[in-house]
C-alpha positions in Angstrom: -7.2 73.8 106.1 -6.8 70.3 107.5 -9.5 69.0 105.1 -7.8 70.7 102.2 -4.4 69.2 103.0 -6.0 65.8 103.4 -7.7 66.1 100.1 -4.4 67.1 98.4 -2.7 64.1 100.0 -5.4 61.8 98.8 -5.2 63.3 95.3 -1.4 62.9 95.2 -1.7 59.3 96.4 -4.3 58.6 93.8 -2.1 60.1 91.0 0.8 57.9 92.2 -1.4 54.9 92.2 -2.7 55.7 88.7 0.9 56.2 87.4 1.8 52.8 88.8 -1.2 51.1 87.2 -0.6 52.8 83.9 3.1 51.6 83.9 1.9 48.1 84.8 -0.3 48.1 81.7 2.9 48.6 79.6 5.1 46.3 81.6 6.1 42.8 80.6 6.9 40.7 83.7 7.3 42.0 87.3 7.7 45.7 87.9 9.8 46.8 90.9 8.8 49.9 93.0 11.2 52.1 91.0 9.8 50.9 87.7 6.9 53.3 87.2 9.2 56.3 87.8 11.8 55.0 85.3 9.1 54.5 82.6 7.5 57.8 83.3 10.8 59.7 83.0 11.6 58.0 79.7 8.2 58.7 78.2 8.6 62.4 79.3 11.9 62.5 77.5 10.6 61.0 74.3 7.6 63.3 74.3 9.5 66.5 75.1 8.7 69.4 72.8 11.4 71.7 74.3 14.1 69.2 73.2 12.8 66.7 70.6 14.4 63.3 71.0 16.4 62.2 68.0 15.0 58.7 67.5 11.7 59.5 65.7 10.7 55.8 65.8 11.0 55.7 69.7 9.1 59.0 69.8 6.3 57.6 67.6 6.1 54.5 69.9 5.7 56.7 73.0 3.0 58.8 71.3 1.1 55.8 70.0 1.2 53.6 73.1 3.6 51.2 71.4 6.2 51.2 74.1 6.6 48.2 76.4 8.8 48.0 79.4 10.7 45.2 81.2 12.7 45.3 84.4 15.7 43.5 85.8 16.6 43.9 89.4 20.4 44.1 89.3 22.7 44.9 86.4 25.7 43.6 88.3 24.2 40.3 89.4 23.8 37.8 86.6 21.5 35.7 88.7 18.8 38.3 88.2 19.2 38.3 84.4 17.1 35.1 84.1 14.0 37.2 83.6 15.4 39.0 80.5 15.0 36.1 78.0 11.4 35.6 79.1 10.6 39.3 78.9 12.0 39.6 75.3 10.4 36.3 74.2 7.0 37.5 75.5 7.4 40.8 73.7 8.4 39.2 70.4 5.3 36.9 70.6 3.0 39.9 70.5 4.8 43.0 69.2 3.1 43.0 65.7 -0.3 43.3 67.4 0.8 46.3 69.5 1.7 48.9 67.0 3.7 49.5 63.8 5.7 51.9 66.0 6.8 49.7 68.9 9.9 49.2 71.1 10.7 47.3 74.2 12.8 49.1 76.8 14.4 47.0 79.6 15.6 48.9 82.6 18.3 47.5 85.0 18.3 48.3 88.7 21.3 48.7 91.0 20.3 45.8 93.4 18.5 45.9 96.8 15.5 47.6 95.3 17.5 50.7 94.2 18.0 52.2 90.8 20.0 54.9 89.1 23.2 54.5 91.1 26.1 55.0 88.6 28.2 51.9 89.3 30.6 52.0 86.3 32.2 54.1 83.6 31.2 54.0 80.0 33.6 51.2 79.1 32.3 49.1 82.1 28.8 49.6 80.9 29.8 48.6 77.4 31.2 45.3 78.7 27.9 44.7 80.6 25.9 45.5 77.5 27.7 42.9 75.3 27.6 40.4 78.1 23.8 40.8 78.3 23.5 40.2 74.5 25.6 37.1 74.8 23.5 36.0 77.8 20.4 36.4 75.7 22.0 34.5 72.8 23.0 31.6 75.0 19.5 31.4 76.4 17.8 31.3 73.0 16.4 28.0 72.3 15.7 28.6 68.6 18.1 28.6 65.7 19.6 31.7 64.2 17.4 33.0 61.4 18.6 31.5 58.1 18.5 34.8 56.3 20.6 36.7 58.9 24.4 36.2 58.6 26.2 35.0 61.7 29.3 37.1 60.9 29.1 40.5 62.6 31.2 42.0 59.8 28.5 41.3 57.3 26.4 44.4 56.4 23.2 42.2 56.8 24.1 41.0 60.3 21.7 41.9 63.1 21.3 40.6 66.6 18.5 38.0 66.6 16.5 36.2 69.3 13.7 33.7 68.9 14.1 33.9 65.2 13.5 37.7 65.0 16.2 40.2 63.9 16.3 43.1 66.4 18.0 46.5 66.3 19.5 47.2 69.8 20.5 50.5 71.5 22.0 51.0 75.0 21.7 54.1 77.2 23.7 54.5 80.4 24.1 56.9 83.4 27.7 57.4 82.5 27.2 59.2 79.2 27.6 62.9 79.4 28.6 64.4 76.1 26.5 62.0 74.0 23.2 63.0 75.7 21.1 61.0 73.2 22.7 57.9 74.8 22.3 59.0 78.4 19.7 57.9 80.9 19.7 57.9 84.7 18.9 54.2 84.6 20.9 51.8 82.4 18.5 50.5 79.8 18.5 48.6 76.5 16.0 49.2 73.8 14.9 46.4 71.4 13.4 47.4 68.1 12.3 44.5 65.8 13.5 45.0 62.3 9.9 44.7 61.2 9.4 48.2 62.5 11.8 49.6 59.8 10.2 47.8 56.9 9.3 50.3 54.1 11.7 52.9 55.7 14.8 52.3 53.5 16.9 55.4 52.9 15.7 55.4 49.3 12.0 55.9 50.3 10.6 59.3 51.0 9.6 58.4 54.6 13.0 56.8 55.3 14.9 59.7 53.9 12.8 62.2 55.9 13.3 60.2 59.1 17.0 60.0 58.7 17.2 63.7 58.1 15.3 64.6 61.2 17.3 62.1 63.3 20.6 63.6 62.2 19.5 67.2 62.8 18.2 66.4 66.3 21.4 64.5 67.2 23.5 67.5 66.2 21.5 69.8 68.5 21.4 67.4 71.4 24.9 65.9 71.5 28.2 67.7 72.2 30.0 65.3 69.8 28.9 64.2 66.3 27.8 60.6 66.1 26.1 60.8 62.8 29.0 59.3 60.8 28.4 56.0 62.6 24.7 55.9 61.7 24.5 53.8 58.6 21.6 52.1 56.9 21.0 48.4 57.3 22.4 46.4 54.4 24.6 49.2 53.1 28.0 47.6 52.2 29.8 50.2 54.3 27.5 49.8 57.4 28.0 47.5 60.4 24.9 47.4 62.5 26.7 46.5 65.8 28.5 49.8 65.7 25.3 51.6 66.4 24.3 49.4 69.4 26.7 51.0 71.9 28.4 54.3 71.3 31.0 55.5 73.7 30.8 59.0 75.1 33.2 60.4 72.5 31.1 58.9 69.7 33.7 56.1 69.1 33.1 52.3 69.1 35.1 49.2 69.9 37.8 48.2 67.4 35.9 44.9 66.7 32.5 43.6 67.6 32.6 42.0 71.1 29.7 39.7 70.3 30.4 36.1 69.2 27.8 33.6 68.5 28.0 30.5 70.6 29.1 28.3 67.7 31.9 30.8 66.8 33.3 31.6 70.2 36.6 29.9 70.6 36.5 27.4 73.4 32.9 28.4 74.2 30.3 26.0 75.3 28.1 24.5 72.6 24.4 25.1 72.6 22.9 23.1 75.5 26.4 22.2 76.6 28.2 22.6 80.0 31.1 24.6 81.3 34.6 23.3 81.0 34.7 22.5 84.7 31.5 20.4 84.4 33.0 18.6 81.4 36.2 17.9 83.3 34.3 16.5 86.2 32.2 14.4 83.9 35.4 13.0 82.4 36.8 12.2 85.8 33.6 10.4 86.7 33.7 8.3 83.5 37.3 7.4 84.3 36.5 6.4 87.8 38.0 9.5 89.3 34.8 10.4 91.1 33.1 7.9 93.3 29.4 7.3 93.1 27.3 8.5 95.9 26.8 5.9 98.7 23.6 4.1 98.3 22.5 5.0 101.8 22.7 8.8 101.1 19.2 10.3 100.8 18.6 12.1 97.5 18.5 15.9 97.7 15.0 17.3 97.8 13.6 18.4 94.5 13.6 22.2 94.2 10.8 24.3 92.9 10.3 28.0 91.9 7.6 30.5 92.1 6.5 32.1 88.8 4.1 34.8 88.0 2.2 35.9 84.9 1.0 39.2 83.5 -2.3 38.9 85.5 -0.3 38.7 88.7 -1.3 35.1 89.2 1.3 32.8 90.8 2.2 29.2 90.3 4.9 26.6 91.5 7.0 24.9 88.9 10.0 22.6 89.1 13.1 24.8 89.2 14.7 23.2 86.1 11.6 23.7 84.0 11.8 26.4 81.3 9.2 29.1 81.7 6.2 29.1 79.4 5.5 32.2 77.4 4.1 34.9 79.6 5.4 33.5 82.9 8.4 35.0 84.8 10.7 34.1 87.6 10.1 35.7 91.0 13.5 34.4 92.4 11.7 32.5 95.1 12.9 28.9 95.2 12.7 26.0 97.7 10.7 23.0 98.4 7.2 22.8 97.0 5.8 23.6 100.5 8.1 26.6 101.0 7.1 28.0 97.6 3.4 27.5 98.4 3.9 29.3 101.7 5.5 32.2 99.8 2.6 32.4 97.4 0.1 32.5 100.3 1.9 35.6 101.7 2.2 37.4 98.3 -1.1 36.5 96.6 -3.7 38.2 98.8 -6.3 38.8 96.0 -7.0 35.8 93.7 -8.7 37.9 91.1 -6.7 38.5 87.8 -5.3 42.0 87.6 -7.4 42.9 84.6 -10.6 42.0 86.6 -9.4 44.0 89.6 -8.9 47.0 87.4 -12.3 46.7 85.7 -14.0 46.4 89.1 -12.1 49.3 90.5 -13.0 51.5 87.5 -16.6 50.5 87.8 -16.6 51.3 91.6 -14.9 54.6 90.9 -17.6 55.6 88.4 -20.3 54.6 90.8 -18.8 56.5 93.6 -18.3 59.6 91.4 -22.0 59.4 90.3 -23.2 59.1 93.9 -21.0 61.9 95.1 -22.3 64.2 92.3 -25.9 63.4 93.2 -25.2 64.1 96.9 -23.5 67.4 96.0 -26.5 68.5 93.9 -28.9 67.5 96.6 -26.9 69.4 99.3 -26.3 72.6 97.3 -27.0 75.6 99.5 -30.6 76.8 98.9 -31.7 73.8 97.1 -33.9 72.4 99.9 -35.3 75.8 100.8 -36.3 76.3 97.2 -38.3 73.1 97.2 -39.9 74.0 100.5 -40.9 77.3 99.1 -42.5 75.7 96.0 -44.4 73.2 98.2 -45.7 76.1 100.3 
C-alpha cells in the first residue's frame, strides 16, 4: 500500500511538472508559480465541448497550439507593468510563424505571488484596462501605422503597437452575467488583425464564423451583447466598443483611449511629466542650485534580465530591453545583480537543451525499466533453466 501511495504521489508530481513545462513552452517572458494553472484553466474553457466558447478564433488557436501566454505580477502595481510591452513586442515579432489561428493572452496577478483575488468591480477593472492600453501606447517606440486612423470614432481605427493593428478583448473576475467576458484571473487577449484577413462578413467563412459566435453568445450569456459586435470597417462599427463590455452588455459613453499626441496636456512622446518640466524650468532660471562639486555621483544602477531560454544577464537600468529579454525586477549595483544571478541561475544550460536531455534520459530510463521488467517476469528464469536442462 505504501509503495502504491508513493507511486501515485510521484505520478502526480510528474504530471504537475509536465503541465508546468508545457505552459512554459507557450509562455513569453517569465511565468509565475500560478501561471501554469491559469493557462491550463483557460485552455480547458476554450476546448470545452459541454459549453462551446463563443470566440471560434480563440478556440481554433487553443486547438492548433497557436495560443501564447504572458504574465504580469500585479494588476494594481504599475511598476510591474514594465514587462508587458516586451511580452507583446516579442509576440508580434513571431506571431505569423506560430499559426494562422493565434492569440496572445496576458494574465495579471494580484501581487505577492497570488492570483484570482477579485480586487475591483467591473468599472474599476474597466479603468485598469484602458490604463494598460495607454501604458502600452506610451511605451511604444514606433510610429502609429499610417493606414490606421488615430481617431477612435473612425470605423477603421484599431489599437496598434509596434506598427501592428491588434483586436483587444478583456476578461475579468467581476463579470457575472456576461460569462463570455468572465475569468477568475484578469486577462487581456491580443489578436493581430492579420488573423482576420479573408474573414470579412461577406465571405462564406466570415459569415459562418459570425453566425456561430452569436449563437454561442446567446447560449452562454444572460444578457445579449451581440448588438455591439460589429465588423471592422463597417461605417456603423466602432472597434473600441468590443474591447471591454460591462456586465450589462453596455459600454462607456466615449472611448477612454487617447493617443499621446491627442491627450490634452499629456506628455509628448519621449517627454517628461509636468513636474519634471517645471523642475527643469526652475533649474534653467537659476531656481535650483547645481550639486556641489565635492558630492560623489550616485552609483550607476543595473538590472537583471532573462530570456526565453532562462538565461540571465545584467544590463544598465536605463537600457531598453532587446527583443526576447524581460525584466526580473532585480535592480542594484552591478555586483548586487551578479550576486542575484548566481543564486537564481543554478543550471547554465539553455532551457531547450535541458528539456531535450531530460526527454532523452526519460526514454532511456523507460527502456531500461522495460527490459528489467521482462527479465524479472515470474517464471521467465525458470523457463530458461528448464530449456538448458
